[in-house]
N, C-alpha and C positions, 0 to 999 in steps of 0.2 A: 724563901723566894717570894712567897705571897706577901709577907710583911713589907718587903722592898717595893713591890708593885703598888700596894695599898697606899703608900705614902705619897704617891704621885696622883692619886685619884681623889675625888671629892670625898671628904670625911663623912658627909651625910649619907653617902651611899651605903656605908657599912653599919649604920644605925639599925638598918632593917636586916635582921639575920637571914631572912628569906632571900633577899637580893644578894647578900653575901654568898649564900650557898649556890645560887645560880651562877654567880660570877666564877666561883671556884670550879664548878662543873664545866663551864664553858672553857675556862683556862686549861683544865685538864684535857679536855677534848682537843683543843688546839695543839697542846704539847704532844699528845698521842699521835695526832695526824702528822705533825711535822717530823717527829722522830721515829715513828713506827709504821704508819700507814701510807704516807706519801711515797712516790717513786724514788729510788736511790739516785744519787748523782750520776752514777755510771750505768744507768738503765740501758739495756741493749736495744736501743731505738732502731727500728726498721730491720730487725733480725727475726729469725724464727726459732722458737724453742719447742722442744719435743717432750710430750708426756707419754711414756711408754705404756703399752697395754698392761693392765694388772697392777700398775703402780699404786701404792696406798697413799692416803692423804699426807701422812707424816713424811714419807719419802719425797713426795712431790713438793711439799713445802720447803724441805731442806734443799732440794735441787734448785728450786727457783731462787732461794736466798743465795746460793753459791753462784748462780748466774746473774746476780744483781738485778733480778726482776722485782724482788721485794726486799725490804730492809730486815725482816726477820720472819720467823715461822709462826709465832703465836697468833697474830691477828689474822693472817691468811687462813689458818686452821679454824679460827672462830667464825670467820665469814663463810667459809665453805660449809661448816656444820650448820649455821643458821639458814643458809640458802638452800641446802639440799641434803646435808648429812655427810658423814665421813666417807660413805660409799658412793657419793655422787660425782667423784672425779671422772672426767671423760678424757680418754687418751686421744692423742693426735698432735699435729703440728700447729702451733699457735703463732701467728704473725703479729708483731708488735709495731704498728704504724705510728704510735704516739706513746708518750709516757703515761702510765696508768697507776692508780693506787692499788693497794692490796685488795680493797673491796672490788674494784673493777676486774682485777685478775681473777678473784674468786668467782665472780658472777660469770665470767667467760668460761672458766673451767667447768662449772656446774652445767652451763647451758650449751657447751661445745661450740662456742662462738669463736671460730678460727680466724676471722678477719682476713680471709685469703682472697684478696683481689688479684687479678692477673697483672703481671708486670711485663712491660714491653722490653724485649731484648733483641738487639740486632747482631746477627752473626755475619761478619764481613766475608766477602769472597776471599779465597786463598787461605782461610784459617784451617789449620790442621786440627785433628781431634784433641790433641793436647792443649792447643790454644783455646778451643771451644770449652774444654773442661775448666781451664783456668778462669775464663770469663764467667761461666755459670757459677763457679765457686765464689767468685767475688760478689755476685748478685744474690746468691741463695746460700745462707750459712750452713745449711744441712745437706747441701748437694754432694753426692758421692762421686767425686771426680775420677777416682781410680776405677770404680765400677763402670763409669761411662766409657773410659778409654778401653777397657776390656771388651765391652759389648758393641761399641760403635764401629761400623765398617768404614774405614778411611776412604774418603772420596764420594760417599753416597749420602752425606748429610747436607741438604741443600742450604746454602747461605742465603739468609732472608731475615725479615723482621718477624718475631714470634711473640705471642702472648702466653707466658707460662705462669702457672700458679707457684707461689713461693715454696710449696712443699712437693713440687714435681720430682719424680724419681729419675735416676739416670736412664732406666729402661723407657720411661715415658718420653723423655726428650728424644732418644734415639728413634722411637716409633714415630713421633710427630715429624721429625726432620727427614726421616727416610721416606715417609709417605709423601711429603712435599716434593722430595726428589723424584719419586715415581710419577707424580702428577705433572711435574714440570717437563719431563722428557717425553711425555705422551706425544707431543707435537713433532718429536723427532723420531718416532717409532719406525717409520718406513726407511728413513735415512740410516738409522742404526742397523736395521735388518739387512740393508743392502751394502753396508760397509765391509771392507776387507778385514776390519778389526773387530774383535770381540768387544762387548760392552766394557769389560774391565780394562782392556787396552785403550779404548776410547777415553774412559774417565782418567786413566793414568796419564795419558798424553795430554789431556785437557788440564790436569793439575799442574803439569810442567809449564804449559803455555800460560796458565794463570799467573805463574810467578815470573815469567820472562817478558811479558808484554802487557801493556795497559790498553792501548787503543785497539778498536775492533779490526782495522785493516792490518795493523802490525801482528795481531794474534793470528790472522789467517796466513800472512806471509811466513811468520815463524813456524806455523803448523806445516806449511809446504816444505820448508827447509828441513824440519825434523823428520818428516815422512820420507823425504828424499834420502836422508842419511840412513834411515831404517832400511830402505829399499836396496841401497848399495852396500849395506853391511858396515857402515861407518859408525863409530861411537858417537852418541848424541852430544857428548862434551858440554853439558850444561851445568851451571853452578847451582841451580835451584834446589837440587836434591841434597846439597850439603846443609841447607837450613833444616832439613828434615833429620839429617844424621846428627849434626852437632850444633845447630843454631847459627852457623856462620854464613854471612852473605859474601858476594863476590869480592868485596874489598877487604875482607878479613881472612881470606883463604891463604894458606901457606902451601909450599911445595909438598910438605908431608901430608897435608889434607888431600891433595890431588892424587897421592899414591895410596890413600887409605884403602885397606882391603874390606870392601863392603859391596853388597849387591846393588846398593843405591849410588855407588860411585860410577857415574856415567862417562868418566874418562878412561877407566880401566876395564869397563864392561861394555859389550855391544848389545844393543837392544834396550827395551824398557826396563825400569825397575820393577820389582815384584809386586808392588802395590802403588796406588796413588800416593802422592806426598802431601796432599791437601784436599780441600773440598772446593772444586771449581764452580764458577757460576755458569749460567746457560750460554753466555757468549763464547766462553772458552770451549765448551762442548761443541757448539756449532762450528767453531774454527777447525776442529778436528774433522768434522764432516764436510766442511766447505773450505778446504785449503786454497790459497792462491799460489799457483805454481810459478816459479821464477827461475832465473839462472843463478840465483844466490845459493851459496852453500854455507855461509858463515853469517853470524850476526852478534851484536853486543848491545847492551843498554847502558846509558849513563845514569847519573844520580837523579836526573829529572824525568826518567822514564822514556827518553827518546831512544829509538832503536836505529842502529846503523848497520847496513848490510854490505857484504863483500862476496865476490864471485870466487875468489881464491884465497889461499892462506896469506899471501903477501899483502893483499888489500886489507885483509882482516888485521894483520899485525900493524899496518899503518893506522887503521881505525883505533886500535888499542893505544897506540902512542899518542894519537891526537885527542881522543875522548876520555880515555881512562888513565893514561900515563902509567900503565902497569906492564 
């Protein structure tokens, strides 16, 4: 290989053995960098990799190679040894915001340089815990979605924009979002205490309203209708809970769905479902506490979020034919 390269270079260069030796060394260094030290093509950019507590240098080097963080194990171990020694590996979650060489990785491992800058994450209103878990898993590669779903109280994680570290735990997210919820409802403390509903009933009803109406006035009118139905012992008959049961919206429901045996089926059961079906925003919570009472007993929403009201079932059926054709 060297002979082929030399034929394209000035012959006088190689009359000096010293210059030839330097050239060879430089060439070797370039080759080593390209094929062994530089970042792999499939480097896990903007992902987080974890080094477990007590993991030895050889194990760490092999793991990072398997995760495409480095091209091989030899040079990473050499750099770790030179920078701090075989026992200098620091455990933790390392965020990879850019492609890095084996030397860069070794330096970070020895110095516990995690590169953990907070990331902005927006949790939309009406997201269920399952949806929040999926969103966070898409942003943070090591996030434990199953643990989050197990520990998160449905309805009590306030939808908002958050700054999370890439290595945040499921427990940490729940704690932050629940604290935000507690802080947000402080302004409603007196209304909640004076309400005929418990806090869980308020949040459950709010989670339904969140799914059924978009505009503030519509939310309050829908709230009034649902509370009237609860008062007279009428089934709430809302489709929103089916998204929680099987992921179907109004337009995908079948007659079998409407007969499904579930405590969340509000066609076959009277009263509220056992838990909230999503995490409502503050306006839906306020709508429960500040309903607009009307003569309406029925409502429906079209694909554009417009709500149409009816005083009796015949009017409601006419609205279905006109706006839903269902």
